[in-house]
N, CA, C, O and the ligand as a Tripos MOL2 file, in Angstrom:
@<TRIPOS>MOLECULE
protein
  201   199    51     0     0
PROTEIN
NO_CHARGES

@<TRIPOS>ATOM
      1 N         135.7570   52.4370 -135.3760 N.3       1 MET1
      2 CA        135.5500   53.1880 -134.2770 C.3       1 MET1
      3 C         134.2170   53.8150 -134.2550 C.2       1 MET1
      4 O         133.7590   54.2570 -135.3080 O.2       1 MET1
      5 N         133.4540   53.9070 -132.9950 N.am      2 VAL2
      6 CA        132.1410   54.3600 -132.9510 C.3       2 VAL2
      7 C         132.4200   55.7190 -132.3360 C.2       2 VAL2
      8 O         133.3120   55.9280 -131.5140 O.2       2 VAL2
      9 N         131.4910   56.7140 -132.8570 N.am      3 GLU3
     10 CA        131.3820   58.1790 -132.2860 C.3       3 GLU3
     11 C         130.0030   58.4060 -132.0700 C.2       3 GLU3
     12 O         129.1740   58.0700 -132.9160 O.2       3 GLU3
     13 N         129.6590   59.0100 -130.8880 N.am      4 LEU4
     14 CA        128.3940   59.5920 -130.6170 C.3       4 LEU4
     15 C         128.5270   61.1470 -130.2450 C.2       4 LEU4
     16 O         129.5820   61.6400 -129.8470 O.2       4 LEU4
     17 N         127.4880   61.7670 -130.3990 N.am      5 THR5
     18 CA        127.4830   63.1030 -130.2410 C.3       5 THR5
     19 C         127.3390   63.5920 -128.7770 C.2       5 THR5
     20 O         126.2600   63.3540 -128.2330 O.2       5 THR5
     21 N         128.0870   64.1060 -128.2240 N.am      6 CYS6
     22 CA        127.9420   64.8960 -126.7620 C.3       6 CYS6
     23 C         126.6960   65.6110 -126.7740 C.2       6 CYS6
     24 O         126.5610   66.4250 -127.6870 O.2       6 CYS6
     25 N         125.6390   65.4610 -125.8460 N.am      7 PRO7
     26 CA        124.6040   66.2520 -125.8440 C.3       7 PRO7
     27 C         125.0270   67.7980 -125.2410 C.2       7 PRO7
     28 O         124.3750   68.8210 -125.4470 O.2       7 PRO7
     29 N         126.0720   67.7180 -124.5780 N.am      8 ILE8
     30 CA        126.6520   69.0430 -123.8970 C.3       8 ILE8
     31 C         127.1930   69.9120 -124.7780 C.2       8 ILE8
     32 O         126.7320   71.0500 -124.8660 O.2       8 ILE8
     33 N         128.2680   69.4880 -125.5650 N.am      9 CYS9
     34 CA        129.1370   70.4140 -126.3100 C.3       9 CYS9
     35 C         128.8750   69.9830 -127.8730 C.2       9 CYS9
     36 O         129.3190   70.6810 -128.7840 O.2       9 CYS9
     37 N         128.2100   68.9240 -128.0930 N.am     10 SER10
     38 CA        127.9100   68.5290 -129.4780 C.3      10 SER10
     39 C         129.0880   68.0920 -130.2330 C.2      10 SER10
     40 O         129.0280   68.1110 -131.4620 O.2      10 SER10
     41 N         130.0820   67.7270 -129.6770 N.am     11 ALA11
     42 CA        131.3500   67.1630 -130.2600 C.3      11 ALA11
     43 C         131.0550   65.6580 -130.4460 C.2      11 ALA11
     44 O         130.1680   65.1470 -129.7630 O.2      11 ALA11
     45 N         131.6850   64.9980 -131.2480 N.am     12 ASP12
     46 CA        131.7130   63.7570 -131.6560 C.3      12 ASP12
     47 C         132.5250   63.0270 -130.6700 C.2      12 ASP12
     48 O         133.7270   63.2390 -130.8330 O.2      12 ASP12
     49 N         132.2730   62.3130 -129.7950 N.am     13 THR13
     50 CA        132.9490   61.4750 -128.6140 C.3      13 THR13
     51 C         133.3810   60.0790 -129.1850 C.2      13 THR13
     52 O         132.5260   59.2220 -129.4050 O.2      13 THR13
     53 N         134.6310   59.8670 -129.4080 N.am     14 PRO14
     54 CA        134.7550   58.6090 -129.6990 C.3      14 PRO14
     55 C         134.7310   57.4820 -128.7230 C.2      14 PRO14
     56 O         135.3800   57.7360 -127.7090 O.2      14 PRO14
     57 N         134.1450   56.2640 -128.7430 N.am     15 LEU15
     58 CA        134.0390   55.3080 -127.9990 C.3      15 LEU15
     59 C         134.7690   53.9460 -128.5300 C.2      15 LEU15
     60 O         135.1480   53.8340 -129.6960 O.2      15 LEU15
     61 N         134.9020   53.0650 -127.6840 N.am     16 ASP16
     62 CA        135.8300   51.8300 -127.9990 C.3      16 ASP16
     63 C         135.0110   50.6350 -128.6070 C.2      16 ASP16
     64 O         135.5260   49.5860 -128.9940 O.2      16 ASP16
     65 N         133.5880   50.9430 -128.6450 N.am     17 GLY17
     66 CA        132.6280   50.1940 -129.0090 C.3      17 GLY17
     67 C         132.0680   48.9350 -128.1220 C.2      17 GLY17
     68 O         131.2870   48.0630 -128.5020 O.2      17 GLY17
     69 N         132.5770   49.0560 -127.0550 N.am     18 GLU18
     70 CA        132.4400   48.0330 -125.9120 C.3      18 GLU18
     71 C         131.2530   48.5620 -125.0460 C.2      18 GLU18
     72 O         130.7160   47.7140 -124.3330 O.2      18 GLU18
     73 N         130.7820   49.7800 -125.0020 N.am     19 GLU19
     74 CA        130.0230   50.2410 -123.9980 C.3      19 GLU19
     75 C         128.8120   49.6990 -123.9920 C.2      19 GLU19
     76 O         128.4030   49.3080 -125.0850 O.2      19 GLU19
     77 N         128.0480   49.5520 -122.9660 N.am     20 GLU20
     78 CA        126.6710   48.9700 -123.0410 C.3      20 GLU20
     79 C         125.7800   50.1310 -122.3630 C.2      20 GLU20
     80 O         126.1950   51.1750 -121.8600 O.2      20 GLU20
     81 N         124.5000   49.6990 -122.4740 N.am     21 ALA21
     82 CA        123.4700   50.7150 -121.9290 C.3      21 ALA21
     83 C         123.6750   50.8670 -120.4750 C.2      21 ALA21
     84 O         123.8310   49.8730 -119.7660 O.2      21 ALA21
     85 N         123.6810   52.0940 -119.9870 N.am     22 GLY22
     86 CA        124.0510   52.5320 -118.6960 C.3      22 GLY22
     87 C         125.3920   52.6530 -118.2720 C.2      22 GLY22
     88 O         125.6770   52.9840 -117.1210 O.2      22 GLY22
     89 N         126.2200   52.4050 -119.1340 N.am     23 ASP23
     90 CA        127.7450   52.7860 -118.7240 C.3      23 ASP23
     91 C         127.9020   54.3460 -118.6580 C.2      23 ASP23
     92 O         127.3670   55.1340 -119.4380 O.2      23 ASP23
     93 N         128.6880   54.6560 -117.6450 N.am     24 SER24
     94 CA        128.9230   55.8660 -117.4740 C.3      24 SER24
     95 C         130.4240   56.4590 -118.4240 C.2      24 SER24
     96 O         131.5430   55.9620 -118.2960 O.2      24 SER24
     97 N         130.1520   57.3490 -119.1410 N.am     25 ILE25
     98 CA        131.2470   57.9030 -120.1820 C.3      25 ILE25
     99 C         131.5450   59.2600 -120.0190 C.2      25 ILE25
    100 O         130.5660   59.9940 -119.8860 O.2      25 ILE25
    101 N         132.7360   59.8170 -119.9960 N.am     26 LEU26
    102 CA        133.3230   61.1200 -119.8470 C.3      26 LEU26
    103 C         133.5550   61.8240 -121.1650 C.2      26 LEU26
    104 O         134.4350   61.3620 -121.8910 O.2      26 LEU26
    105 N         132.9000   62.8420 -121.5500 N.am     27 CYS27
    106 CA        133.1050   63.3710 -122.8390 C.3      27 CYS27
    107 C         134.6230   63.8110 -122.8940 C.2      27 CYS27
    108 O         135.1830   64.4980 -122.0400 O.2      27 CYS27
    109 N         135.2390   63.2580 -124.1340 N.am     28 ALA28
    110 CA        136.7520   63.6340 -124.1400 C.3      28 ALA28
    111 C         136.7860   65.1190 -124.5040 C.2      28 ALA28
    112 O         137.9110   65.6140 -124.5600 O.2      28 ALA28
    113 N         135.7890   65.8740 -124.7490 N.am     29 PHE29
    114 CA        136.1060   67.3180 -125.0130 C.3      29 PHE29
    115 C         135.6870   68.2360 -123.8830 C.2      29 PHE29
    116 O         136.4770   69.0700 -123.4400 O.2      29 PHE29
    117 N         134.3060   68.0820 -123.3480 N.am     30 CYS30
    118 CA        133.8830   69.0250 -122.4150 C.3      30 CYS30
    119 C         134.0300   68.4550 -120.9030 C.2      30 CYS30
    120 O         133.8780   69.1570 -119.9030 O.2      30 CYS30
    121 N         134.3790   66.9420 -120.8890 N.am     31 PHE31
    122 CA        134.5710   66.0590 -119.6610 C.3      31 PHE31
    123 C         133.1930   66.1680 -118.8030 C.2      31 PHE31
    124 O         133.2160   66.1270 -117.5720 O.2      31 PHE31
    125 N         132.1240   66.2930 -119.4660 N.am     32 SER32
    126 CA        130.8660   66.2330 -118.8790 C.3      32 SER32
    127 C         130.4040   64.8300 -118.5760 C.2      32 SER32
    128 O         130.3710   64.0860 -119.5560 O.2      32 SER32
    129 N         130.0800   64.3740 -117.5440 N.am     33 PRO33
    130 CA        129.4900   62.8600 -117.2700 C.3      33 PRO33
    131 C         128.4720   62.6620 -118.1140 C.2      33 PRO33
    132 O         127.6010   63.5260 -118.2150 O.2      33 PRO33
    133 N         128.4200   61.4680 -118.8690 N.am     34 LEU34
    134 CA        127.3360   61.0200 -119.7260 C.3      34 LEU34
    135 C         127.0320   59.6120 -119.4600 C.2      34 LEU34
    136 O         127.6920   58.9340 -118.6720 O.2      34 LEU34
    137 N         126.1120   59.2140 -120.0690 N.am     35 LYS35
    138 CA        125.4890   57.9420 -119.8320 C.3      35 LYS35
    139 C         125.1530   57.3650 -121.0990 C.2      35 LYS35
    140 O         124.4650   58.0180 -121.8820 O.2      35 LYS35
    141 N         125.5460   56.2510 -121.3850 N.am     36 MET36
    142 CA        125.2320   55.5860 -122.7080 C.3      36 MET36
    143 C         123.7560   54.9160 -122.6440 C.2      36 MET36
    144 O         123.4360   54.1940 -121.7010 O.2      36 MET36
    145 N         122.8900   55.2100 -123.7120 N.am     37 THR37
    146 CA        121.8030   54.6730 -123.6290 C.3      37 THR37
    147 C         121.4900   53.8990 -125.1530 C.2      37 THR37
    148 O         122.0270   54.2740 -126.1960 O.2      37 THR37
    149 N         120.6110   52.8610 -125.0740 N.am     38 VAL38
    150 CA        120.1920   52.2350 -126.4420 C.3      38 VAL38
    151 C         118.5440   52.4020 -126.5820 C.2      38 VAL38
    152 O         117.6650   51.9870 -125.8270 O.2      38 VAL38
    153 N         118.4520   53.0730 -127.6780 N.am     39 LYS39
    154 CA        117.1250   53.2630 -128.1430 C.3      39 LYS39
    155 C         116.4820   51.8940 -128.7090 C.2      39 LYS39
    156 O         117.1300   50.8930 -129.0140 O.2      39 LYS39
    157 N         115.1000   52.0450 -128.7870 N.am     40 ASP40
    158 CA        114.2230   50.7980 -129.2210 C.3      40 ASP40
    159 C         114.8110   50.1850 -130.5350 C.2      40 ASP40
    160 O         114.7630   48.9730 -130.7450 O.2      40 ASP40
    161 N         115.4210   51.1610 -131.4910 N.am     41 ASP41
    162 CA        115.8650   50.6810 -132.8110 C.3      41 ASP41
    163 C         117.3010   50.1850 -132.6160 C.2      41 ASP41
    164 O         117.9680   49.8460 -133.5930 O.2      41 ASP41
    165 N         117.8060   50.1350 -131.3200 N.am     42 GLY42
    166 CA        119.2540   49.5100 -131.2830 C.3      42 GLY42
    167 C         120.4320   50.5180 -131.3530 C.2      42 GLY42
    168 O         121.5750   50.2230 -131.0020 O.2      42 GLY42
    169 N         120.0770   51.6890 -131.8170 N.am     43 SER43
    170 CA        121.0230   52.7370 -131.9980 C.3      43 SER43
    171 C         121.3990   53.3750 -130.5080 C.2      43 SER43
    172 O         120.5930   53.4960 -129.5850 O.2      43 SER43
    173 N         122.6660   53.7200 -130.4800 N.am     44 ARG44
    174 CA        123.2600   54.2300 -129.2910 C.3      44 ARG44
    175 C         123.2730   55.6410 -129.1510 C.2      44 ARG44
    176 O         123.4740   56.2770 -130.1850 O.2      44 ARG44
    177 N         123.0930   56.2990 -128.0460 N.am     45 ALA45
    178 CA        123.1730   57.7170 -127.6290 C.3      45 ALA45
    179 C         123.6380   58.1200 -126.3960 C.2      45 ALA45
    180 O         123.5500   57.3630 -125.4290 O.2      45 ALA45
    181 N         124.1340   59.2430 -126.3100 N.am     46 LEU46
    182 CA        124.6470   59.6380 -125.1420 C.3      46 LEU46
    183 C         123.7740   60.7920 -124.5780 C.2      46 LEU46
    184 O         123.3600   61.7270 -125.2630 O.2      46 LEU46
    185 N         123.4920   60.5840 -122.9680 N.am     47 VAL47
    186 CA        122.6900   61.5660 -122.5030 C.3      47 VAL47
    187 C         123.4250   62.1890 -121.2430 C.2      47 VAL47
    188 O         124.2870   61.5800 -120.6100 O.2      47 VAL47
    189 N         123.0300   63.3470 -120.9790 N.am     48 ASP48
    190 CA        123.6390   64.0350 -119.7760 C.3      48 ASP48
    191 C         123.4240   63.1740 -118.3990 C.2      48 ASP48
    192 O         122.2830   62.8680 -118.0540 O.2      48 ASP48
    193 N         124.4200   62.8450 -117.7260 N.am     49 ASP49
    194 CA        124.4900   62.1090 -116.5900 C.3      49 ASP49
    195 C         124.8070   62.9290 -115.2840 C.2      49 ASP49
    196 O         124.9810   62.3650 -114.2040 O.2      49 ASP49
    197 N         124.8710   64.2980 -115.4480 N.am     50 SER50
    198 CA        125.4470   65.0710 -114.2300 C.3      50 SER50
    199 C         124.1990   65.2700 -113.2000 C.2      50 SER50
    200 O         124.3670   65.8590 -112.1320 O.2      50 SER50
    201 ZN        130.9810   67.0310 -124.4520 Zn       51 ZN51
@<TRIPOS>BOND
     1     1     2 1
     2     2     3 1
     3     3     4 2
     4     3     5 am
     5     5     6 1
     6     6     7 1
     7     7     8 2
     8     7     9 am
     9     9    10 1
    10    10    11 1
    11    11    12 2
    12    11    13 am
    13    13    14 1
    14    14    15 1
    15    15    16 2
    16    15    17 am
    17    17    18 1
    18    18    19 1
    19    19    20 2
    20    19    21 am
    21    21    22 1
    22    22    23 1
    23    23    24 2
    24    23    25 am
    25    25    26 1
    26    26    27 1
    27    27    28 2
    28    27    29 am
    29    29    30 1
    30    30    31 1
    31    31    32 2
    32    31    33 am
    33    33    34 1
    34    34    35 1
    35    35    36 2
    36    35    37 am
    37    37    38 1
    38    38    39 1
    39    39    40 2
    40    39    41 am
    41    41    42 1
    42    42    43 1
    43    43    44 2
    44    43    45 am
    45    45    46 1
    46    46    47 1
    47    47    48 2
    48    47    49 am
    49    49    50 1
    50    50    51 1
    51    51    52 2
    52    51    53 am
    53    53    54 1
    54    54    55 1
    55    55    56 2
    56    55    57 am
    57    57    58 1
    58    58    59 1
    59    59    60 2
    60    59    61 am
    61    61    62 1
    62    62    63 1
    63    63    64 2
    64    63    65 am
    65    65    66 1
    66    66    67 1
    67    67    68 2
    68    67    69 am
    69    69    70 1
    70    70    71 1
    71    71    72 2
    72    71    73 am
    73    73    74 1
    74    74    75 1
    75    75    76 2
    76    75    77 am
    77    77    78 1
    78    78    79 1
    79    79    80 2
    80    79    81 am
    81    81    82 1
    82    82    83 1
    83    83    84 2
    84    83    85 am
    85    85    86 1
    86    86    87 1
    87    87    88 2
    88    87    89 am
    89    89    90 1
    90    90    91 1
    91    91    92 2
    92    91    93 am
    93    93    94 1
    94    94    95 1
    95    95    96 2
    96    95    97 am
    97    97    98 1
    98    98    99 1
    99    99   100 2
   100    99   101 am
   101   101   102 1
   102   102   103 1
   103   103   104 2
   104   103   105 am
   105   105   106 1
   106   106   107 1
   107   107   108 2
   108   107   109 am
   109   109   110 1
   110   110   111 1
   111   111   112 2
   112   111   113 am
   113   113   114 1
   114   114   115 1
   115   115   116 2
   116   115   117 am
   117   117   118 1
   118   118   119 1
   119   119   120 2
   120   119   121 am
   121   121   122 1
   122   122   123 1
   123   123   124 2
   124   123   125 am
   125   125   126 1
   126   126   127 1
   127   127   128 2
   128   127   129 am
   129   129   130 1
   130   130   131 1
   131   131   132 2
   132   131   133 am
   133   133   134 1
   134   134   135 1
   135   135   136 2
   136   135   137 am
   137   137   138 1
   138   138   139 1
   139   139   140 2
   140   139   141 am
   141   141   142 1
   142   142   143 1
   143   143   144 2
   144   143   145 am
   145   145   146 1
   146   146   147 1
   147   147   148 2
   148   147   149 am
   149   149   150 1
   150   150   151 1
   151   151   152 2
   152   151   153 am
   153   153   154 1
   154   154   155 1
   155   155   156 2
   156   155   157 am
   157   157   158 1
   158   158   159 1
   159   159   160 2
   160   159   161 am
   161   161   162 1
   162   162   163 1
   163   163   164 2
   164   163   165 am
   165   165   166 1
   166   166   167 1
   167   167   168 2
   168   167   169 am
   169   169   170 1
   170   170   171 1
   171   171   172 2
   172   171   173 am
   173   173   174 1
   174   174   175 1
   175   175   176 2
   176   175   177 am
   177   177   178 1
   178   178   179 1
   179   179   180 2
   180   179   181 am
   181   181   182 1
   182   182   183 1
   183   183   184 2
   184   183   185 am
   185   185   186 1
   186   186   187 1
   187   187   188 2
   188   187   189 am
   189   189   190 1
   190   190   191 1
   191   191   192 2
   192   191   193 am
   193   193   194 1
   194   194   195 1
   195   195   196 2
   196   195   197 am
   197   197   198 1
   198   198   199 1
   199   199   200 2
@<TRIPOS>SUBSTRUCTURE
     1 MET1         2 RESIDUE 1 A MET
     2 VAL2         6 RESIDUE 1 A VAL
     3 GLU3        10 RESIDUE 1 A GLU
     4 LEU4        14 RESIDUE 1 A LEU
     5 THR5        18 RESIDUE 1 A THR
     6 CYS6        22 RESIDUE 1 A CYS
     7 PRO7        26 RESIDUE 1 A PRO
     8 ILE8        30 RESIDUE 1 A ILE
     9 CYS9        34 RESIDUE 1 A CYS
    10 SER10       38 RESIDUE 1 A SER
    11 ALA11       42 RESIDUE 1 A ALA
    12 ASP12       46 RESIDUE 1 A ASP
    13 THR13       50 RESIDUE 1 A THR
    14 PRO14       54 RESIDUE 1 A PRO
    15 LEU15       58 RESIDUE 1 A LEU
    16 ASP16       62 RESIDUE 1 A ASP
    17 GLY17       66 RESIDUE 1 A GLY
    18 GLU18       70 RESIDUE 1 A GLU
    19 GLU19       74 RESIDUE 1 A GLU
    20 GLU20       78 RESIDUE 1 A GLU
    21 ALA21       82 RESIDUE 1 A ALA
    22 GLY22       86 RESIDUE 1 A GLY
    23 ASP23       90 RESIDUE 1 A ASP
    24 SER24       94 RESIDUE 1 A SER
    25 ILE25       98 RESIDUE 1 A ILE
    26 LEU26      102 RESIDUE 1 A LEU
    27 CYS27      106 RESIDUE 1 A CYS
    28 ALA28      110 RESIDUE 1 A ALA
    29 PHE29      114 RESIDUE 1 A PHE
    30 CYS30      118 RESIDUE 1 A CYS
    31 PHE31      122 RESIDUE 1 A PHE
    32 SER32      126 RESIDUE 1 A SER
    33 PRO33      130 RESIDUE 1 A PRO
    34 LEU34      134 RESIDUE 1 A LEU
    35 LYS35      138 RESIDUE 1 A LYS
    36 MET36      142 RESIDUE 1 A MET
    37 THR37      146 RESIDUE 1 A THR
    38 VAL38      150 RESIDUE 1 A VAL
    39 LYS39      154 RESIDUE 1 A LYS
    40 ASP40      158 RESIDUE 1 A ASP
    41 ASP41      162 RESIDUE 1 A ASP
    42 GLY42      166 RESIDUE 1 A GLY
    43 SER43      170 RESIDUE 1 A SER
    44 ARG44      174 RESIDUE 1 A ARG
    45 ALA45      178 RESIDUE 1 A ALA
    46 LEU46      182 RESIDUE 1 A LEU
    47 VAL47      186 RESIDUE 1 A VAL
    48 ASP48      190 RESIDUE 1 A ASP
    49 ASP49      194 RESIDUE 1 A ASP
    50 SER50      198 RESIDUE 1 A SER
    51 ZN51       201 GROUP 0 **** ****
């Protein structure tokens, strides 16, 4: 399981691991709209997409 930190509520949001850059994700805790981004080093992060 992959978990990334929500930029809104700082909760660890579980992902199924199939997400790609640009995919929209809803935080499971605060329900904020987030977007998957992939950094230059290949690591993934969530950004506010509201
Ligand atoms: Zn959240």
